[in-house]
C-alpha positions as CSV (number, residue, x, y, z in Angstrom):
1,T,-13.2,11.7,2.8
2,V,-11.0,9.2,4.7
3,L,-10.4,11.6,7.6
4,Q,-14.1,12.1,8.1
5,Q,-14.8,8.3,8.2
6,T,-12.1,7.4,10.7
7,N,-12.0,8.3,14.4
8,T,-8.2,7.8,14.6
9,V,-5.9,8.1,11.6
10,P,-3.1,5.5,12.0
11,S,0.5,6.2,11.1
12,G,1.2,4.6,7.8
13,V,0.6,4.7,4.1
14,Y,-3.0,4.8,2.9
15,C,-4.0,2.3,0.2
16,A,-6.4,4.1,-2.1
17,D,-6.6,1.3,-4.8
18,V,-5.9,-2.4,-5.2
19,A,-5.7,-3.9,-8.8
20,F,-8.3,-6.5,-9.3
21,S,-6.8,-10.0,-9.4
22,S,-3.4,-8.8,-8.3
23,F,-1.6,-10.8,-5.6
24,S,-2.4,-7.9,-3.2
25,Y,-6.0,-8.3,-4.0
26,E,-6.0,-12.1,-3.7
27,Y,-4.1,-12.1,-0.4
28,G,-6.5,-9.6,1.3
29,M,-5.2,-6.1,0.8
30,E,-8.2,-3.7,0.5
31,E,-8.8,-0.1,-0.4
32,G,-8.9,1.9,2.9
33,H,-6.1,-0.1,4.6
34,W,-3.2,1.8,6.2
35,V,0.1,0.0,5.7
36,T,2.1,0.4,8.8
37,H,5.0,-2.2,8.3
38,V,6.5,-4.2,5.5
39,N,8.6,-7.1,6.7
40,D,8.7,-5.5,10.2
41,V,10.0,-2.2,8.8
42,A,7.9,0.7,9.9
43,T,6.3,2.7,7.0
44,P,5.1,6.0,8.5
45,D,5.3,7.7,5.1
46,I,5.5,7.0,1.4
47,D,9.3,7.3,1.2
48,S,9.8,4.7,3.9
49,F,7.2,2.5,2.3
50,E,8.9,2.6,-1.1
51,R,12.3,1.8,0.5
52,A,10.8,-1.2,2.3
53,V,9.1,-2.5,-0.8
54,N,12.2,-2.0,-3.0
55,A,14.2,-4.1,-0.5
56,C,11.9,-7.1,-1.3
57,Q,12.9,-9.5,-4.0
58,D,10.7,-10.5,-6.9
59,N,8.5,-13.6,-6.2
60,E,9.2,-13.2,-2.4
61,H,6.5,-13.6,0.3
62,V,6.3,-10.3,2.2
63,R,4.6,-9.7,5.6
64,V,2.5,-6.5,5.5
65,K,1.0,-5.1,8.7
66,V,-2.2,-3.1,8.0
67,I,-4.9,-1.3,9.9
68,S,-8.4,-1.4,8.5
69,S,-10.7,1.6,8.1
70,K,-12.4,0.2,11.2
71,A,-9.1,0.3,13.2
72,R,-8.6,-3.5,13.1
73,P,-5.0,-4.6,12.8
74,N,-4.1,-7.5,10.5
75,V,-1.0,-9.1,9.0
76,L,-1.1,-10.2,5.4
77,T,1.4,-12.3,3.6
78,I,1.6,-11.1,0.0
79,K,3.8,-12.6,-2.8
80,T,5.6,-10.0,-5.0
81,C,5.4,-10.2,-8.8
82,Y,7.1,-7.1,-10.2
83,H,6.8,-8.3,-13.8
84,Y,2.9,-8.2,-13.8
85,W,2.2,-6.1,-10.7
86,P,4.9,-3.4,-10.2
87,T,4.6,-1.1,-7.2
88,R,3.3,2.3,-8.4
89,T,2.9,5.6,-6.7
90,L,0.3,8.1,-7.9
91,V,1.5,11.8,-7.8
92,K,0.0,15.1,-8.8
93,D,1.2,16.3,-12.2
94,Q,-0.1,19.6,-13.5
95,E,1.2,18.8,-17.0
96,S,-0.9,15.6,-17.2
97,A,-4.4,15.8,-18.7
98,E,-5.8,14.0,-15.7
99,G,-3.7,16.0,-13.2
100,W,-2.1,12.8,-11.9
101,R,0.5,10.3,-13.1
102,Y,2.1,7.0,-11.9
103,V,5.8,6.9,-11.0
């Protein structure tokens, strides 16, 4: 698991997946990154992350501060494109056949 592979768990939102050929993928976001800030707004939890992302306009360049799985900080500049690459959150759903659903 992630907690077993990391000495220090950073405060932030864990990125479990990045869509292949999305702007996030093309600009350097990787699975295993912890997102700590979006446009200098701290994102210690998923709610603050969603608020920060929702404040960004479509086709805007956004600064995303991340911590890698090896505890290396980095700042990425990612262009938003909500038409093709909307922000999605995966949540548990007992009613779903897979047990998960996107919101």
